[in-house]
C-alpha positions, 0 to 999 in steps of 0.5 A, a space after each residue: 833511108 829516103 833519097 834526098 838532096 841537100 840544098 847548097 845554102 849556108 844559111 836559112 831563108 831570111 824570109 821564113 820568120 818566127 812569129 811567136 804566140 802570145 800567152 794563151 793564144 790559140 792557132 786561130 787567134 795566131 793566124 788573125 794576129 798574123 793577118 793583121 800584121 801582114 795582109 798576105 801572110 795567111 795565103 798559100 800553104 798551111 802546115 800543122 804539127 799535131 800531138 795526137 798518136 797519128 800525127 806523132 807517128 807521121 812526124 816520126 816517119 818523116 825523120 828520114 827526110 832530115 839529115 839528123 834523123 830527128 822527127 819533123 815538127 810537121 804532120 799536115 799540109 793544106 791550101 788556104 781557101 780564105 781566113 777561115 778554112 783550108 783544103 787538105 787530105 786529113 787521115 781523120 776524114 770529117 765527112 762520110 767515108 762514101 764521100 772519099 771516092 768522089 772527092 779524091 779524099 780532099 776535104 775543106 777543113 775549118 781553121 777552128 777545128 785546128 785551133 787548140 795549141 795542145 792538140 796542134 802545137 805547131 803552125 806555119 803559113 808559107 807562100 811559094 807564089 804571089 797569087 796562090 788563088 791560081 789553084 781556084 782561078 777557073 771558077 771566076 771565068 765566064 763561062 766557069 772552068 774547072 780549076 786545078 783543085 776541081 780537077 784533082 778532086 774529080 780525077 784520081 788519074 792525076 793522083 790517087 789520094 785514097 791509095 795514100 790514105 790507106 797506106 798511112 792508116 795501115 802504118 799508123 794502126 800497126 796493120 800487119 807488117 806495114 812499114 814506113 810508107 815514105 820509104 815505099 814511095 807513098 807520100 803523106 796525102 795532105 802534102 801530095 795534094 798540095 804539091 800536086 796542085 802547085 806542080 800543075 801550076 809549074 811550082 816545084 814544092 819539094 826540090 830536095 826530094 829524089 822520089 815521090 814521097 812528098 811530106 810536110 817536112 819536105 815542103 818546110 825544108 824547101 821553103 827554108 833552105 832552097 831559096 837559091 833554087 827558087 831565085 834561079 828559077 823565077 823566070 820559068 813561071 813568067 807568062 804562065 799566070 802563076 807568079 812564082 816568088 822566093 818563098 816567104 812565110 811565118 811559123 810558130 813552134 811550141 813542140 819541137 820534140 815530137 810527143 803524143 800528148 793528146 788527148 791528155 792522159 788520165 794517169 
């Protein structure tokens, strides 16, 4: 069992709101409609819950983060760059494998690639700060400076994301006797990337974890249940250039019970 701490909150964060999908609406359209409702809603951290075998395995692995031991609704975390793309560390690397060392596994992914609601039935956008662009802030200075994201991509000494990629690929592929990486202290790469970027800015994204096993479920749990913690620690970021807030966000869950149903079976 993974060592976790439960929040003292007796009710979920009221600022994490369900935003239901319209009939035949895909994830890209959902984000656009959400943005038209709340201009800041699509900034910050994006979560996805997939229905492929690899995403199903990650959702089940995160059951150890939940008190009821049920699978998570989430399998991928990322940092929104703009309305059309986000940064993440996917297990299915879209470029060349030779690009992994020089980018530390970080990849820019188009939202369009994740729009299919059958392949990615669950989606959420969470805001932990009022200026999420702080992770890119060095680029617009004169002379330009390396941003937080640039440093993570170029310095594996900060966090070795390829090592986590290998651990999770071995688990998903059933290599040898490989067990659940979370129980061995290896977080899900996409969540570790997001948490590291925010952590450098002084934002604790997973206060409920007692280990380094960051994962999308822990990020979701923090936003939904640790609002008291964030309210009490707002002063810690004053004067730092990072505007911490009590988390806000929107979500839409089409597949609460984890299932591997993509691609569709031929039988």
